[in-house]
C-alpha positions in Angstrom: 17.1 -23.8 26.8 18.7 -26.9 25.3 19.2 -26.7 21.5 17.3 -30.0 20.9 14.0 -28.1 21.2 14.5 -25.3 18.7 10.8 -25.2 17.8 7.6 -25.3 19.9 6.5 -28.4 17.9 9.7 -30.4 18.6 9.2 -29.6 22.3 5.6 -30.7 22.2 6.5 -33.9 20.4 9.2 -34.7 23.0 7.0 -34.0 26.0 3.6 -35.2 24.9 3.8 -37.5 21.8 7.1 -39.3 22.8 5.9 -39.4 26.5 9.0 -37.9 28.1 6.8 -35.5 30.1 8.2 -32.6 32.1 10.5 -35.1 33.9 12.2 -35.8 30.6 12.5 -32.1 29.9 14.2 -31.4 33.3 16.4 -34.5 32.9 17.6 -33.1 29.5 19.2 -30.3 31.4 16.8 -27.4 30.5 17.9 -24.3 32.3 14.9 -22.1 31.8 11.1 -22.7 31.6 10.3 -23.1 27.9 8.0 -20.5 26.4 5.3 -23.2 26.0 5.0 -23.4 29.8 5.0 -19.7 30.6 1.6 -18.7 32.0 0.0 -15.3 31.4 0.7 -13.0 34.4 -2.8 -13.2 35.8 -2.5 -17.0 36.1 0.9 -17.1 37.9 0.9 -17.9 41.6 2.5 -15.3 43.8 3.0 -16.8 47.3 3.0 -13.3 48.8 -0.6 -12.7 47.5 -2.0 -15.5 49.6 -2.1 -16.5 53.2 -1.8 -19.9 55.0 -5.1 -21.6 55.8 -5.0 -22.0 59.6 -8.1 -24.2 60.0 -7.2 -27.1 62.2 -7.8 -30.6 60.8 -11.0 -32.4 61.6 -10.6 -35.5 63.7 -12.8 -38.2 62.1 -12.3 -40.7 64.9 -14.6 -38.4 67.0 -17.6 -39.2 64.7 -18.0 -42.4 66.8 -18.1 -40.6 70.2 -19.7 -37.9 72.2 -18.5 -35.2 69.9 -20.3 -36.6 66.8 -22.5 -33.6 66.2 -19.6 -31.2 66.6 -17.6 -33.0 64.0 -20.6 -33.2 61.6 -21.1 -29.5 62.0 -17.4 -28.9 61.2 -17.6 -31.0 58.0 -20.8 -29.2 56.9 -19.5 -25.8 57.6 -16.3 -26.5 55.6 -18.4 -27.9 52.7 -20.6 -24.8 52.7 -17.7 -22.2 52.8 -14.3 -23.1 51.5 -15.1 -26.6 50.1 -11.7 -27.8 51.4 -10.8 -29.3 54.8 -8.1 -31.6 56.2 -8.8 -34.7 58.2 -6.8 -36.8 60.7 -7.5 -40.2 62.2 -9.1 -41.1 58.8 -8.6 -44.8 58.8 -5.7 -44.8 56.2 -2.6 -46.1 57.9 0.3 -43.5 58.0 2.8 -46.2 56.8 0.6 -46.7 53.7 0.7 -42.9 53.0 4.5 -43.0 53.2 4.6 -46.0 50.9 2.4 -44.2 48.4 4.7 -41.2 48.2 7.7 -43.5 47.7 5.9 -45.6 45.1 5.0 -42.4 43.1 8.7 -41.3 43.1 9.7 -44.8 42.1 7.3 -44.8 39.1 8.2 -41.4 37.8 11.9 -42.1 38.2 11.6 -45.0 35.8 13.3 -44.6 32.4 10.9 -43.0 29.8 10.5 -46.2 27.9 9.0 -47.9 31.0 6.4 -45.1 31.4 5.4 -44.5 27.8 3.8 -48.0 27.7 0.9 -46.5 29.6 0.3 -43.6 27.2 -3.1 -43.4 25.5 -3.4 -45.7 22.5 -0.7 -48.1 23.7 -1.6 -48.6 27.4 -2.6 -52.2 28.2 -5.9 -50.9 29.5 -7.9 -47.7 28.6 -8.4 -47.3 32.4 -4.6 -46.6 32.9 -3.1 -43.5 31.4 0.2 -41.8 31.8 0.4 -38.3 30.6 1.5 -34.7 31.2 -0.3 -31.4 31.8 -4.1 -31.6 31.7 -5.3 -31.5 28.0 -2.1 -30.4 26.3 -3.7 -30.2 22.9 -6.1 -27.5 24.1 -3.8 -25.5 26.4 -2.1 -22.3 25.4 0.3 -22.7 28.3 1.2 -26.2 29.6 1.1 -27.2 33.2 4.4 -28.3 34.9 3.1 -31.8 35.9 3.3 -35.5 34.8 0.8 -38.0 36.1 -0.4 -41.6 36.0 -4.2 -42.1 36.2 -5.8 -45.4 37.3 -9.6 -45.9 37.1 -10.9 -48.7 39.3 -13.1 -51.4 37.8 -12.2 -54.4 39.8 -9.4 -55.8 42.0 -8.5 -58.2 39.2 -8.1 -55.5 36.6 -6.1 -53.3 39.0 -3.7 -56.1 39.8 -3.4 -57.0 36.1 -3.0 -53.5 34.6 -1.9 -50.9 37.1 1.9 -50.3 37.2 3.8 -52.8 39.5 5.6 -50.0 41.3 2.4 -48.7 42.9 -0.6 -51.0 42.3 -0.9 -52.6 45.7 -0.5 -49.3 47.7 -2.8 -47.4 45.3 -5.5 -50.0 45.5 -5.5 -50.1 49.3 -5.5 -46.3 49.5 -8.4 -46.1 47.1 -10.5 -48.6 49.1 -9.8 -47.1 52.5 -10.4 -43.6 51.1 -13.7 -44.7 49.5 -15.1 -45.7 52.9 -14.3 -42.3 54.4 -15.8 -40.5 51.3 -19.0 -42.5 51.7 -19.3 -41.5 55.4 -18.7 -37.8 54.5 -21.2 -37.8 51.6 -23.9 -39.4 53.8 -23.3 -36.7 56.4 -23.6 -33.9 53.9 -26.7 -35.3 52.2 -28.3 -35.9 55.5 -27.7 -32.3 56.5 -29.7 -31.3 53.4 -32.6 -33.0 54.9 -32.7 -35.7 52.2 -32.8 -39.4 52.6 -31.4 -41.3 49.5 -31.2 -45.0 49.0 -27.9 -46.9 49.2 -28.1 -47.7 45.5 -28.2 -44.0 44.7 -25.2 -43.3 46.8 -23.4 -46.1 45.1 -24.2 -44.5 41.7 -23.1 -41.1 42.8 -19.7 -42.5 44.0 -19.5 -45.4 41.6 -16.5 -44.1 39.5 -13.3 -44.2 41.4 -9.8 -43.2 40.2 -6.5 -42.8 41.9 -3.9 -40.5 40.3 -0.2 -40.0 41.1 1.0 -36.5 40.2 4.6 -35.6 39.8 5.9 -32.0 39.8 9.6 -31.9 38.9 11.8 -29.1 40.4 11.3 -26.1 38.1 14.0 -23.5 37.2 11.5 -20.6 37.1 8.5 -21.6 39.2 7.1 -18.1 39.3 6.5 -18.2 35.5 4.4 -21.4 35.3 2.0 -23.5 37.4 1.9 -27.1 38.5 -1.9 -27.2 37.9 -4.0 -24.3 36.7 -7.2 -23.0 38.3 -10.0 -25.6 38.3 -12.6 -27.3 40.4 -13.0 -31.1 40.4 -15.9 -32.6 38.5 -16.8 -35.4 40.9 -18.4 -35.7 44.3 -15.4 -35.7 46.6 -11.6 -35.8 46.2 -9.2 -37.2 48.8 -5.7 -35.8 48.4 -2.4 -36.9 49.9 0.1 -34.1 49.9 3.8 -34.7 50.5 5.6 -32.4 52.9 6.6 -29.7 50.4 3.2 -28.1 49.8 2.0 -25.8 47.0 -1.8 -26.3 47.0 -3.9 -23.1 46.9 -7.6 -22.7 47.3 -9.8 -19.8 46.4 -12.1 -18.2 48.9 -15.4 -17.6 47.1 -17.0 -14.3 47.8 -20.6 -13.3 47.2 -20.9 -11.8 43.7 -17.4 -12.9 43.1 -16.2 -11.5 39.8 -13.0 -13.5 39.5 -11.6 -11.9 42.6 -11.3 -13.6 46.0 -8.4 -14.5 48.2 -6.2 -17.5 47.8 -5.3 -19.7 50.8 -2.4 -22.1 50.9 -3.3 -25.5 52.3 -0.3 -26.4 54.4 0.8 -30.1 54.5 0.0 -31.5 57.9 1.9 -34.8 58.7 -0.6 -37.7 58.6 -3.5 -35.6 57.3 -5.5 -36.0 54.1 -7.1 -33.1 52.3 -10.8 -33.4 51.3 -12.4 -31.2 48.7 -15.9 -30.9 47.4 -16.4 -31.3 43.7 -18.9 -30.0 41.2 -21.2 -33.0 41.6 -22.0 -32.1 45.2 -22.4 -28.4 44.4 -25.0 -29.4 41.8 -26.8 -31.9 44.0 -27.0 -29.4 46.9 -28.3 -26.7 44.5 -25.2 -24.6 45.4 -25.2 -25.1 49.2 -22.0 -27.0 49.1 -19.1 -25.3 47.3 -16.8 -27.1 44.9 -13.5 -25.6 45.6 -11.5 -23.8 42.9 -7.8 -24.7 43.4 -4.4 -24.7 41.8 -0.9 -25.9 42.4 2.4 -23.9 42.4 5.6 -25.2 40.8 8.6 -25.4 43.1 12.3 -24.8 42.5 13.7 -26.7 45.4 12.9 -30.4 44.8 10.5 -32.6 42.9 7.3 -33.4 44.7 4.3 -35.8 44.4 0.7 -35.8 45.4 -1.8 -38.6 45.3 -5.5 -37.8 44.8 -8.4 -40.3 44.9 -11.4 -39.0 42.8 -14.9 -40.3 43.5 -17.5 -39.4 40.9 -20.9 -40.6 39.5 -21.0 -43.5 37.1 -21.1 -42.3 33.5 -24.9 -43.0 33.0 -26.0 -41.3 36.2 -28.1 -38.2 35.8 -27.1 -35.4 38.2 -29.1 -32.4 39.1 -30.3 -30.6 42.2 -32.0 -33.0 44.6 -35.8 -32.3 44.3 -36.3 -31.8 48.1 -33.6 -29.1 48.1 -35.2 -27.4 45.1 -38.6 -27.5 46.8 -37.1 -25.8 49.8 -35.1 -23.3 47.8 -37.9 -22.4 45.4 -35.9 -22.7 42.2 -33.1 -24.9 40.7 -29.8 -23.3 39.9 -28.6 -26.2 37.8 -30.2 -28.4 35.2 -30.1 -32.2 35.2 -27.3 -33.6 33.1 -25.9 -37.1 32.3 -22.6 -37.3 34.0 -20.8 -38.6 30.9 -21.8 -35.4 29.1 -20.5 -33.3 32.0 -17.3 -35.3 32.0 -16.8 -34.9 28.2 -17.1 -31.1 28.6 -14.7 -31.1 31.6 -12.0 -33.1 29.8 -12.6 -31.3 26.5 -11.4 -27.9 27.7 -8.3 -26.4 29.4 -8.5 -25.5 33.1 -10.5 -22.3 33.5 -11.5 -21.9 37.2 -15.1 -23.1 37.8 -16.2 -22.6 34.3 -16.9 -26.4 34.1 -20.0 -25.7 36.2 -21.5 -23.5 33.5 -22.3 -26.7 31.6 -25.0 -27.4 34.1 -25.9 -23.9 35.3 -29.3 -22.5 34.5 -28.7 -18.9 33.5 
């Protein structure tokens, strides 16, 4: 441990308040994971306690051909079981995916003073935020991750405020991913036997955000995590992994009491990872599973991932669709305003699928 961080507070100030992040910590020559990052034993990720997910990727180009129904069934089955699946032939050019990864490395390799201009309170836009961990002020153990988060309002705002190193690639990626997300959501809602208006779909997917995550090489990856256990709050997340891997998803079991197997989602060249969020679990009254997942730190090299989050607009009320409740006989979740759900989500440290309790009817 370098002597410049002789107290937990000076470490926190350096990483969070001064905006150096984990990248700055690693660049300072730290030789061991600081105590502030050491996770309790039950939260550490042991690769040997998981297995590789061997499900083949779903070929979305086949939605337009004779195998349409087969592909629809594959998507629905994945949404009802693991809540995670990989897709190929998804309409996002492979060169764009490579450019995105390069752009993420370029941004995070900037000197700290070029990144801190996007910290909360000084960022040129409240829609653009550079930070570290998840909610550091609430976390007992910090996550080994820095990120830049960019909420989409309009092309004009994105071009004006998003970082120059990545804005064009991030914007194109968000737009192409959003089209794919809409197709998947329409398939899933259709399979519930519900017809909803276009305007309702727009509201359910109206908030879009692209993040770039950076996981610096870690001296003791077995002691910490890149991201702790959580499910995403929105409808659907599209994730670009780089080739290094480290994403783990929990297999939910009936009457799961915190147990359940962890599967590693291997990086497949050219594939994107799709995962179901809490919003779809609530809308479907529990039929579709929001996936609990986490990310391992790595000792070999720094890595990046680029998720696109699609979620309801803040004023949208989300609850189980009435037709589904009628069929099921009872609602498992209450109706909530999405802004309230979001405030609860970002107001607490990661804790598995606990975020869903906010809407759950006991």
